[in-house]
PDB file as gemmi writes it, atoms N, CA and C in Angstrom:
CRYST1    1.000    1.000    1.000  90.00  90.00  90.00 P 1                      
ATOM      1  N   VAL A   1       0.849  -1.166   0.000  1.00  0.00           N  
ATOM      2  CA  VAL A   1       0.005   0.002   0.002  1.00  0.00           C  
ATOM      3  C   VAL A   1       0.894   1.227   0.005  1.00  0.00           C  
ATOM      4  N   LYS A   2       0.677   2.082  -0.962  1.00  0.00           N  
ATOM      5  CA  LYS A   2       1.459   3.310  -1.085  1.00  0.00           C  
ATOM      6  C   LYS A   2       0.953   4.345  -0.101  1.00  0.00           C  
ATOM      7  N   GLY A   3       1.840   4.948   0.657  1.00  0.00           N  
ATOM      8  CA  GLY A   3       1.457   5.989   1.612  1.00  0.00           C  
ATOM      9  C   GLY A   3       1.329   7.332   0.917  1.00  0.00           C  
ATOM     10  N   THR A   4       0.158   7.924   0.964  1.00  0.00           N  
ATOM     11  CA  THR A   4      -0.044   9.247   0.373  1.00  0.00           C  
ATOM     12  C   THR A   4       0.099  10.315   1.458  1.00  0.00           C  
ATOM     13  N   PRO A   5       0.302  11.563   1.078  1.00  0.00           N  
ATOM     14  CA  PRO A   5       0.353  12.626   2.093  1.00  0.00           C  
ATOM     15  C   PRO A   5      -0.909  12.664   2.964  1.00  0.00           C  
ATOM     16  N   GLY A   6      -2.074  12.475   2.347  1.00  0.00           N  
ATOM     17  CA  GLY A   6      -3.329  12.466   3.115  1.00  0.00           C  
ATOM     18  C   GLY A   6      -3.386  11.332   4.113  1.00  0.00           C  
ATOM     19  N   MET A   7      -2.905  10.157   3.712  1.00  0.00           N  
ATOM     20  CA  MET A   7      -2.879   9.005   4.617  1.00  0.00           C  
ATOM     21  C   MET A   7      -1.997   9.284   5.824  1.00  0.00           C  
ATOM     22  N   LYS A   8      -0.831   9.878   5.572  1.00  0.00           N  
ATOM     23  CA  LYS A   8       0.098  10.164   6.666  1.00  0.00           C  
ATOM     24  C   LYS A   8      -0.494  11.155   7.655  1.00  0.00           C  
ATOM     25  N   LEU A   9      -1.150  12.182   7.137  1.00  0.00           N  
ATOM     26  CA  LEU A   9      -1.787  13.174   8.001  1.00  0.00           C  
ATOM     27  C   LEU A   9      -2.931  12.545   8.796  1.00  0.00           C  
ATOM     28  N   TYR A  10      -3.723  11.688   8.151  1.00  0.00           N  
ATOM     29  CA  TYR A  10      -4.842  11.034   8.819  1.00  0.00           C  
ATOM     30  C   TYR A  10      -4.314  10.131   9.936  1.00  0.00           C  
ATOM     31  N   SER A  11      -3.271   9.380   9.641  1.00  0.00           N  
ATOM     32  CA  SER A  11      -2.684   8.481  10.632  1.00  0.00           C  
ATOM     33  C   SER A  11      -2.118   9.253  11.824  1.00  0.00           C  
ATOM     34  N   ALA A  12      -1.664  10.491  11.574  1.00  0.00           N  
ATOM     35  CA  ALA A  12      -1.118  11.318  12.635  1.00  0.00           C  
ATOM     36  C   ALA A  12      -2.201  12.040  13.432  1.00  0.00           C  
ATOM     37  N   GLY A  13      -3.457  11.881  13.005  1.00  0.00           N  
ATOM     38  CA  GLY A  13      -4.568  12.495  13.725  1.00  0.00           C  
ATOM     39  C   GLY A  13      -4.883  13.920  13.287  1.00  0.00           C  
ATOM     40  N   ASP A  14      -4.280  14.381  12.216  1.00  0.00           N  
ATOM     41  CA  ASP A  14      -4.545  15.737  11.688  1.00  0.00           C  
ATOM     42  C   ASP A  14      -5.683  15.642  10.680  1.00  0.00           C  
ATOM     43  N   TYR A  15      -6.881  15.392  11.188  1.00  0.00           N  
ATOM     44  CA  TYR A  15      -8.039  15.161  10.312  1.00  0.00           C  
ATOM     45  C   TYR A  15      -8.439  16.398   9.531  1.00  0.00           C  
ATOM     46  N   GLU A  16      -8.285  17.578  10.112  1.00  0.00           N  
ATOM     47  CA  GLU A  16      -8.678  18.807   9.417  1.00  0.00           C  
ATOM     48  C   GLU A  16      -7.901  19.012   8.130  1.00  0.00           C  
ATOM     49  N   THR A  17      -6.640  18.672   8.130  1.00  0.00           N  
ATOM     50  CA  THR A  17      -5.818  18.797   6.934  1.00  0.00           C  
ATOM     51  C   THR A  17      -5.965  17.572   6.048  1.00  0.00           C  
ATOM     52  N   ALA A  18      -6.077  16.389   6.672  1.00  0.00           N  
ATOM     53  CA  ALA A  18      -6.077  15.135   5.928  1.00  0.00           C  
ATOM     54  C   ALA A  18      -7.324  14.925   5.090  1.00  0.00           C  
ATOM     55  N   VAL A  19      -8.498  15.159   5.642  1.00  0.00           N  
ATOM     56  CA  VAL A  19      -9.733  14.796   4.931  1.00  0.00           C  
ATOM     57  C   VAL A  19      -9.877  15.541   3.601  1.00  0.00           C  
ATOM     58  N   PRO A  20      -9.683  16.863   3.530  1.00  0.00           N  
ATOM     59  CA  PRO A  20      -9.765  17.512   2.213  1.00  0.00           C  
ATOM     60  C   PRO A  20      -8.710  16.985   1.236  1.00  0.00           C  
ATOM     61  N   LEU A  21      -7.520  16.685   1.747  1.00  0.00           N  
ATOM     62  CA  LEU A  21      -6.472  16.144   0.899  1.00  0.00           C  
ATOM     63  C   LEU A  21      -6.846  14.742   0.415  1.00  0.00           C  
ATOM     64  N   LEU A  22      -7.397  13.919   1.293  1.00  0.00           N  
ATOM     65  CA  LEU A  22      -7.831  12.573   0.903  1.00  0.00           C  
ATOM     66  C   LEU A  22      -8.925  12.633  -0.155  1.00  0.00           C  
ATOM     67  N   LEU A  23      -9.859  13.559  -0.002  1.00  0.00           N  
ATOM     68  CA  LEU A  23     -10.917  13.725  -1.004  1.00  0.00           C  
ATOM     69  C   LEU A  23     -10.306  14.033  -2.371  1.00  0.00           C  
ATOM     70  N   ALA A  24      -9.322  14.913  -2.392  1.00  0.00           N  
ATOM     71  CA  ALA A  24      -8.665  15.266  -3.653  1.00  0.00           C  
ATOM     72  C   ALA A  24      -7.870  14.085  -4.203  1.00  0.00           C  
ATOM     73  N   GLU A  25      -7.193  13.343  -3.333  1.00  0.00           N  
ATOM     74  CA  GLU A  25      -6.413  12.188  -3.778  1.00  0.00           C  
ATOM     75  C   GLU A  25      -7.306  11.116  -4.382  1.00  0.00           C  
ATOM     76  N   VAL A  26      -8.433  10.847  -3.734  1.00  0.00           N  
ATOM     77  CA  VAL A  26      -9.356   9.837  -4.260  1.00  0.00           C  
ATOM     78  C   VAL A  26      -9.926  10.305  -5.595  1.00  0.00           C  
ATOM     79  N   GLU A  27     -10.288  11.548  -5.679  1.00  0.00           N  
ATOM     80  CA  GLU A  27     -10.828  12.070  -6.945  1.00  0.00           C  
ATOM     81  C   GLU A  27      -9.788  11.989  -8.068  1.00  0.00           C  
ATOM     82  N   ALA A  28      -8.516  12.113  -7.707  1.00  0.00           N  
ATOM     83  CA  ALA A  28      -7.443  12.016  -8.696  1.00  0.00           C  
ATOM     84  C   ALA A  28      -7.096  10.568  -9.045  1.00  0.00           C  
ATOM     85  N   GLY A  29      -7.791   9.609  -8.403  1.00  0.00           N  
ATOM     86  CA  GLY A  29      -7.594   8.197  -8.726  1.00  0.00           C  
ATOM     87  C   GLY A  29      -6.600   7.471  -7.845  1.00  0.00           C  
ATOM     88  N   GLU A  30      -6.239   8.048  -6.728  1.00  0.00           N  
ATOM     89  CA  GLU A  30      -5.278   7.424  -5.819  1.00  0.00           C  
ATOM     90  C   GLU A  30      -5.993   6.373  -4.963  1.00  0.00           C  
ATOM     91  N   VAL A  31      -5.833   5.118  -5.344  1.00  0.00           N  
ATOM     92  CA  VAL A  31      -6.532   4.020  -4.670  1.00  0.00           C  
ATOM     93  C   VAL A  31      -6.143   3.920  -3.202  1.00  0.00           C  
ATOM     94  N   SER A  32      -4.887   4.170  -2.877  1.00  0.00           N  
ATOM     95  CA  SER A  32      -4.417   4.040  -1.502  1.00  0.00           C  
ATOM     96  C   SER A  32      -5.111   4.999  -0.539  1.00  0.00           C  
ATOM     97  N   ALA A  33      -5.620   6.107  -1.049  1.00  0.00           N  
ATOM     98  CA  ALA A  33      -6.292   7.091  -0.193  1.00  0.00           C  
ATOM     99  C   ALA A  33      -7.706   6.672   0.169  1.00  0.00           C  
ATOM    100  N   ARG A  34      -8.216   5.636  -0.465  1.00  0.00           N  
ATOM    101  CA  ARG A  34      -9.598   5.211  -0.227  1.00  0.00           C  
ATOM    102  C   ARG A  34      -9.812   4.676   1.185  1.00  0.00           C  
ATOM    103  N   TYR A  35      -8.853   3.940   1.708  1.00  0.00           N  
ATOM    104  CA  TYR A  35      -9.039   3.352   3.038  1.00  0.00           C  
ATOM    105  C   TYR A  35      -9.180   4.413   4.123  1.00  0.00           C  
ATOM    106  N   PRO A  36      -8.239   5.371   4.249  1.00  0.00           N  
ATOM    107  CA  PRO A  36      -8.417   6.373   5.308  1.00  0.00           C  
ATOM    108  C   PRO A  36      -9.637   7.259   5.089  1.00  0.00           C  
ATOM    109  N   LEU A  37      -9.976   7.541   3.831  1.00  0.00           N  
ATOM    110  CA  LEU A  37     -11.191   8.333   3.599  1.00  0.00           C  
ATOM    111  C   LEU A  37     -12.420   7.516   4.006  1.00  0.00           C  
ATOM    112  N   GLY A  38     -12.377   6.212   3.772  1.00  0.00           N  
ATOM    113  CA  GLY A  38     -13.459   5.335   4.242  1.00  0.00           C  
ATOM    114  C   GLY A  38     -13.586   5.373   5.752  1.00  0.00           C  
ATOM    115  N   LEU A  39     -12.451   5.433   6.454  1.00  0.00           N  
ATOM    116  CA  LEU A  39     -12.484   5.558   7.908  1.00  0.00           C  
ATOM    117  C   LEU A  39     -13.179   6.857   8.324  1.00  0.00           C  
ATOM    118  N   ALA A  40     -12.849   7.930   7.610  1.00  0.00           N  
ATOM    119  CA  ALA A  40     -13.466   9.229   7.936  1.00  0.00           C  
ATOM    120  C   ALA A  40     -14.981   9.149   7.775  1.00  0.00           C  
ATOM    121  N   TYR A  41     -15.460   8.546   6.685  1.00  0.00           N  
ATOM    122  CA  TYR A  41     -16.912   8.424   6.485  1.00  0.00           C  
ATOM    123  C   TYR A  41     -17.533   7.437   7.468  1.00  0.00           C  
ATOM    124  N   ARG A  42     -16.830   6.385   7.794  1.00  0.00           N  
ATOM    125  CA  ARG A  42     -17.356   5.416   8.764  1.00  0.00           C  
ATOM    126  C   ARG A  42     -17.519   6.057  10.143  1.00  0.00           C  
ATOM    127  N   ASP A  43     -16.529   6.872  10.529  1.00  0.00           N  
ATOM    128  CA  ASP A  43     -16.501   7.442  11.862  1.00  0.00           C  
ATOM    129  C   ASP A  43     -17.059   8.858  11.952  1.00  0.00           C  
ATOM    130  N   GLY A  44     -17.359   9.481  10.813  1.00  0.00           N  
ATOM    131  CA  GLY A  44     -17.885  10.838  10.801  1.00  0.00           C  
ATOM    132  C   GLY A  44     -16.847  11.880  11.187  1.00  0.00           C  
ATOM    133  N   ARG A  45     -15.636  11.715  10.735  1.00  0.00           N  
ATOM    134  CA  ARG A  45     -14.564  12.689  11.032  1.00  0.00           C  
ATOM    135  C   ARG A  45     -14.498  13.726   9.916  1.00  0.00           C  
ATOM    136  N   LEU A  46     -14.986  14.927  10.205  1.00  0.00           N  
ATOM    137  CA  LEU A  46     -14.991  16.077   9.290  1.00  0.00           C  
ATOM    138  C   LEU A  46     -15.856  15.875   8.054  1.00  0.00           C  
ATOM    139  N   VAL A  47     -16.553  14.774   7.976  1.00  0.00           N  
ATOM    140  CA  VAL A  47     -17.569  14.532   6.946  1.00  0.00           C  
ATOM    141  C   VAL A  47     -18.758  13.926   7.680  1.00  0.00           C  
ATOM    142  N   GLU A  48     -19.908  14.027   7.066  1.00  0.00           N  
ATOM    143  CA  GLU A  48     -21.084  13.419   7.674  1.00  0.00           C  
ATOM    144  C   GLU A  48     -20.916  11.894   7.638  1.00  0.00           C  
ATOM    145  N   ARG A  49     -21.206  11.257   8.752  1.00  0.00           N  
ATOM    146  CA  ARG A  49     -21.084   9.797   8.821  1.00  0.00           C  
ATOM    147  C   ARG A  49     -21.951   9.179   7.734  1.00  0.00           C  
ATOM    148  N   ASP A  50     -21.341   8.292   6.930  1.00  0.00           N  
ATOM    149  CA  ASP A  50     -22.051   7.690   5.818  1.00  0.00           C  
ATOM    150  C   ASP A  50     -21.504   6.273   5.587  1.00  0.00           C  
ATOM    151  N   PRO A  51     -22.138   5.268   6.205  1.00  0.00           N  
ATOM    152  CA  PRO A  51     -21.660   3.895   6.064  1.00  0.00           C  
ATOM    153  C   PRO A  51     -21.601   3.410   4.616  1.00  0.00           C  
ATOM    154  N   ARG A  52     -22.528   3.865   3.782  1.00  0.00           N  
ATOM    155  CA  ARG A  52     -22.516   3.436   2.366  1.00  0.00           C  
ATOM    156  C   ARG A  52     -21.263   3.937   1.656  1.00  0.00           C  
ATOM    157  N   LYS A  53     -20.944   5.212   1.840  1.00  0.00           N  
ATOM    158  CA  LYS A  53     -19.726   5.744   1.223  1.00  0.00           C  
ATOM    159  C   LYS A  53     -18.494   5.043   1.783  1.00  0.00           C  
ATOM    160  N   ALA A  54     -18.505   4.792   3.079  1.00  0.00           N  
ATOM    161  CA  ALA A  54     -17.381   4.094   3.696  1.00  0.00           C  
ATOM    162  C   ALA A  54     -17.197   2.722   3.058  1.00  0.00           C  
ATOM    163  N   GLU A  55     -18.287   1.999   2.900  1.00  0.00           N  
ATOM    164  CA  GLU A  55     -18.210   0.654   2.327  1.00  0.00           C  
ATOM    165  C   GLU A  55     -17.697   0.709   0.895  1.00  0.00           C  
ATOM    166  N   ILE A  56     -18.164   1.666   0.114  1.00  0.00           N  
ATOM    167  CA  ILE A  56     -17.697   1.802  -1.263  1.00  0.00           C  
ATOM    168  C   ILE A  56     -16.198   2.108  -1.305  1.00  0.00           C  
ATOM    169  N   LEU A  57     -15.761   3.020  -0.441  1.00  0.00           N  
ATOM    170  CA  LEU A  57     -14.338   3.353  -0.400  1.00  0.00           C  
ATOM    171  C   LEU A  57     -13.497   2.172   0.080  1.00  0.00           C  
ATOM    172  N   PHE A  58     -13.956   1.479   1.113  1.00  0.00           N  
ATOM    173  CA  PHE A  58     -13.230   0.300   1.599  1.00  0.00           C  
ATOM    174  C   PHE A  58     -13.150  -0.781   0.512  1.00  0.00           C  
ATOM    175  N   THR A  59     -14.249  -0.975  -0.209  1.00  0.00           N  
ATOM    176  CA  THR A  59     -14.271  -1.998  -1.261  1.00  0.00           C  
ATOM    177  C   THR A  59     -13.257  -1.655  -2.352  1.00  0.00           C  
ATOM    178  N   GLY A  60     -13.217  -0.386  -2.754  1.00  0.00           N  
ATOM    179  CA  GLY A  60     -12.235   0.030  -3.758  1.00  0.00           C  
ATOM    180  C   GLY A  60     -10.811  -0.170  -3.283  1.00  0.00           C  
ATOM    181  N   ALA A  61     -10.561   0.132  -2.007  1.00  0.00           N  
ATOM    182  CA  ALA A  61      -9.221  -0.063  -1.447  1.00  0.00           C  
ATOM    183  C   ALA A  61      -8.893  -1.556  -1.367  1.00  0.00           C  
ATOM    184  N   ALA A  62      -9.880  -2.375  -1.010  1.00  0.00           N  
ATOM    185  CA  ALA A  62      -9.658  -3.822  -0.929  1.00  0.00           C  
ATOM    186  C   ALA A  62      -9.332  -4.398  -2.305  1.00  0.00           C  
ATOM    187  N   ILE A  63     -10.058  -3.961  -3.311  1.00  0.00           N  
ATOM    188  CA  ILE A  63      -9.780  -4.416  -4.681  1.00  0.00           C  
ATOM    189  C   ILE A  63      -8.383  -3.984  -5.094  1.00  0.00           C  
ATOM    190  N   GLY A  64      -7.956  -2.824  -4.586  1.00  0.00           N  
ATOM    191  CA  GLY A  64      -6.615  -2.327  -4.879  1.00  0.00           C  
ATOM    192  C   GLY A  64      -5.517  -3.012  -4.094  1.00  0.00           C  
ATOM    193  N   GLY A  65      -5.885  -3.930  -3.175  1.00  0.00           N  
ATOM    194  CA  GLY A  65      -4.896  -4.725  -2.468  1.00  0.00           C  
ATOM    195  C   GLY A  65      -4.611  -4.328  -1.028  1.00  0.00           C  
ATOM    196  N   ASP A  66      -5.441  -3.474  -0.454  1.00  0.00           N  
ATOM    197  CA  ASP A  66      -5.212  -3.052   0.929  1.00  0.00           C  
ATOM    198  C   ASP A  66      -5.871  -4.036   1.889  1.00  0.00           C  
ATOM    199  N   PRO A  67      -5.075  -4.834   2.628  1.00  0.00           N  
ATOM    200  CA  PRO A  67      -5.663  -5.845   3.510  1.00  0.00           C  
ATOM    201  C   PRO A  67      -6.467  -5.240   4.662  1.00  0.00           C  
ATOM    202  N   ARG A  68      -6.124  -4.014   5.088  1.00  0.00           N  
ATOM    203  CA  ARG A  68      -6.901  -3.356   6.151  1.00  0.00           C  
ATOM    204  C   ARG A  68      -8.327  -3.089   5.661  1.00  0.00           C  
ATOM    205  N   ALA A  69      -8.441  -2.759   4.392  1.00  0.00           N  
ATOM    206  CA  ALA A  69      -9.756  -2.477   3.826  1.00  0.00           C  
ATOM    207  C   ALA A  69     -10.602  -3.748   3.746  1.00  0.00           C  
ATOM    208  N   VAL A  70      -9.968  -4.854   3.438  1.00  0.00           N  
ATOM    209  CA  VAL A  70     -10.688  -6.135   3.399  1.00  0.00           C  
ATOM    210  C   VAL A  70     -11.303  -6.401   4.769  1.00  0.00           C  
ATOM    211  N   GLU A  71     -10.518  -6.214   5.818  1.00  0.00           N  
ATOM    212  CA  GLU A  71     -11.023  -6.445   7.171  1.00  0.00           C  
ATOM    213  C   GLU A  71     -12.103  -5.442   7.540  1.00  0.00           C  
ATOM    214  N   ALA A  72     -11.965  -4.199   7.081  1.00  0.00           N  
ATOM    215  CA  ALA A  72     -12.982  -3.173   7.365  1.00  0.00           C  
ATOM    216  C   ALA A  72     -14.310  -3.540   6.726  1.00  0.00           C  
ATOM    217  N   VAL A  73     -14.268  -4.047   5.501  1.00  0.00           N  
ATOM    218  CA  VAL A  73     -15.512  -4.476   4.824  1.00  0.00           C  
ATOM    219  C   VAL A  73     -16.113  -5.651   5.576  1.00  0.00           C  
ATOM    220  N   ARG A  74     -15.295  -6.596   5.965  1.00  0.00           N  
ATOM    221  CA  ARG A  74     -15.803  -7.745   6.739  1.00  0.00           C  
ATOM    222  C   ARG A  74     -16.469  -7.287   8.032  1.00  0.00           C  
ATOM    223  N   ALA A  75     -15.827  -6.359   8.730  1.00  0.00           N  
ATOM    224  CA  ALA A  75     -16.392  -5.861   9.986  1.00  0.00           C  
ATOM    225  C   ALA A  75     -17.719  -5.163   9.746  1.00  0.00           C  
ATOM    226  N   MET A  76     -17.796  -4.375   8.702  1.00  0.00           N  
ATOM    227  CA  MET A  76     -19.061  -3.681   8.411  1.00  0.00           C  
ATOM    228  C   MET A  76     -20.163  -4.678   8.078  1.00  0.00           C  
ATOM    229  N   LEU A  77     -19.819  -5.709   7.342  1.00  0.00           N  
ATOM    230  CA  LEU A  77     -20.825  -6.721   6.988  1.00  0.00           C  
ATOM    231  C   LEU A  77     -21.323  -7.455   8.226  1.00  0.00           C  
ATOM    232  N   ARG A  78     -20.448  -7.641   9.227  1.00  0.00           N  
ATOM    233  CA  ARG A  78     -20.852  -8.295  10.458  1.00  0.00           C  
ATOM    234  C   ARG A  78     -21.695  -7.366  11.335  1.00  0.00           C  
ATOM    235  N   GLU A  79     -21.352  -6.076  11.337  1.00  0.00           N  
ATOM    236  CA  GLU A  79     -21.941  -5.142  12.304  1.00  0.00           C  
ATOM    237  C   GLU A  79     -23.168  -4.396  11.802  1.00  0.00           C  
ATOM    238  N   GLU A  80     -23.223  -4.077  10.513  1.00  0.00           N  
ATOM    239  CA  GLU A  80     -24.334  -3.287  10.003  1.00  0.00           C  
ATOM    240  C   GLU A  80     -25.627  -4.084  10.013  1.00  0.00           C  
ATOM    241  N   ASN A  81     -26.722  -3.387  10.195  1.00  0.00           N  
ATOM    242  CA  ASN A  81     -28.031  -4.039  10.106  1.00  0.00           C  
ATOM    243  C   ASN A  81     -28.317  -4.346   8.648  1.00  0.00           C  
ATOM    244  N   ARG A  82     -28.412  -5.586   8.341  1.00  0.00           N  
ATOM    245  CA  ARG A  82     -28.627  -6.034   6.973  1.00  0.00           C  
ATOM    246  C   ARG A  82     -29.985  -6.716   6.875  1.00  0.00           C  
ATOM    247  N   CYS A  83     -30.419  -6.853   5.673  1.00  0.00           N  
ATOM    248  CA  CYS A  83     -31.636  -7.597   5.409  1.00  0.00           C  
ATOM    249  C   CYS A  83     -31.406  -9.026   5.882  1.00  0.00           C  
ATOM    250  N   PRO A  84     -32.396  -9.660   6.531  1.00  0.00           N  
ATOM    251  CA  PRO A  84     -32.202 -11.039   7.019  1.00  0.00           C  
ATOM    252  C   PRO A  84     -31.742 -12.009   5.918  1.00  0.00           C  
ATOM    253  N   LYS A  85     -32.171 -11.776   4.684  1.00  0.00           N  
ATOM    254  CA  LYS A  85     -31.746 -12.664   3.598  1.00  0.00           C  
ATOM    255  C   LYS A  85     -30.259 -12.508   3.286  1.00  0.00           C  
ATOM    256  N   ASP A  86     -29.681 -11.334   3.589  1.00  0.00           N  
ATOM    257  CA  ASP A  86     -28.261 -11.107   3.319  1.00  0.00           C  
ATOM    258  C   ASP A  86     -27.379 -11.873   4.284  1.00  0.00           C  
ATOM    259  N   LYS A  87     -27.885 -12.190   5.456  1.00  0.00           N  
ATOM    260  CA  LYS A  87     -27.074 -12.905   6.440  1.00  0.00           C  
ATOM    261  C   LYS A  87     -26.807 -14.312   5.971  1.00  0.00           C  
TER     262      LYS A  87                                                      
END                                                                             
């Protein structure tokens, strides 16, 4: 997983600087930025909490090879209220 400037800032807890940068990195096609931006949407850090956006971002990061994102998707599937047929 390639470390982007936004990822480094997010990991350091500088969410105010990181989230706008992560948004720009993802829009520019930087797959590695999807995981931390997914965390921001999952946790509601400087963006409105949005589990759907988080799941989409985590899925893109997982497809890109980020093992943390794979686990994040698994956790969301276990924890989110799903249709009984989906279980």
